[in-house]
C-alpha positions as CSV (number, residue, x, y, z in Angstrom):
1,M,-46.8,246.8,78.4
2,S,-46.1,243.5,76.7
3,I,-47.1,240.0,77.8
4,I,-45.2,236.7,76.8
5,E,-47.2,233.6,77.6
6,P,-44.8,230.7,77.0
7,G,-45.7,227.0,76.9
8,L,-43.6,224.3,78.3
9,V,-40.0,225.6,78.7
10,D,-37.1,223.3,79.5
11,T,-35.7,224.5,82.8
12,V,-34.9,222.9,86.2
13,L,-38.4,223.5,87.3
14,T,-39.9,221.4,84.5
15,A,-37.3,218.6,84.3
16,G,-40.0,216.0,85.8
17,L,-42.5,217.0,83.0
18,L,-40.1,216.4,80.1
19,R,-40.5,212.7,79.1
20,G,-39.8,211.0,75.9
21,D,-40.3,213.2,72.9
22,R,-42.3,215.9,74.4
23,A,-41.4,219.2,72.9
24,A,-40.3,222.2,75.0
25,L,-39.2,225.6,74.4
26,T,-35.7,226.8,75.4
27,A,-34.6,229.8,77.6
28,E,-33.1,231.2,74.2
29,D,-36.6,231.0,72.5
30,I,-38.1,233.2,75.2
31,A,-35.1,235.6,75.1
32,D,-35.6,235.8,71.3
33,A,-39.2,236.7,71.8
34,I,-38.4,239.3,74.3
35,A,-35.7,240.8,72.0
36,Y,-38.2,241.0,69.2
37,M,-40.9,242.7,71.2
38,V,-38.5,245.3,72.6
39,T,-36.8,246.1,69.2
40,R,-39.9,247.1,67.2
41,P,-40.2,250.7,66.1
42,S,-41.6,253.1,68.6
43,H,-44.8,253.4,66.6
44,L,-45.6,249.7,66.9
45,A,-46.6,247.8,70.1
46,V,-46.4,244.0,70.4
47,T,-48.8,243.5,73.5
48,Q,-49.0,239.8,73.7
49,A,-47.2,236.8,72.4
50,V,-48.2,233.2,73.0
51,L,-45.3,230.8,72.5
52,R,-45.8,227.1,72.0
53,P,-43.5,224.3,71.2
54,M,-44.1,222.5,68.0
55,G,-42.9,219.1,67.0
56,T,-39.4,218.2,68.3
57,C,-37.2,221.1,69.5
58,P,-33.5,221.1,70.0
């Protein structure tokens, strides 16, 4: 089992929270993290990932 704990993600649900230069993750950022977790060798388990936006994001 793996857990991804994202910070603020730019979605329609968070549109009212994104003001000014506040950084947010994208759906692609979350997808990349999931892809990373599920493509590790079978002897390696990534059990938790905390994702936070840093600075300015695209």
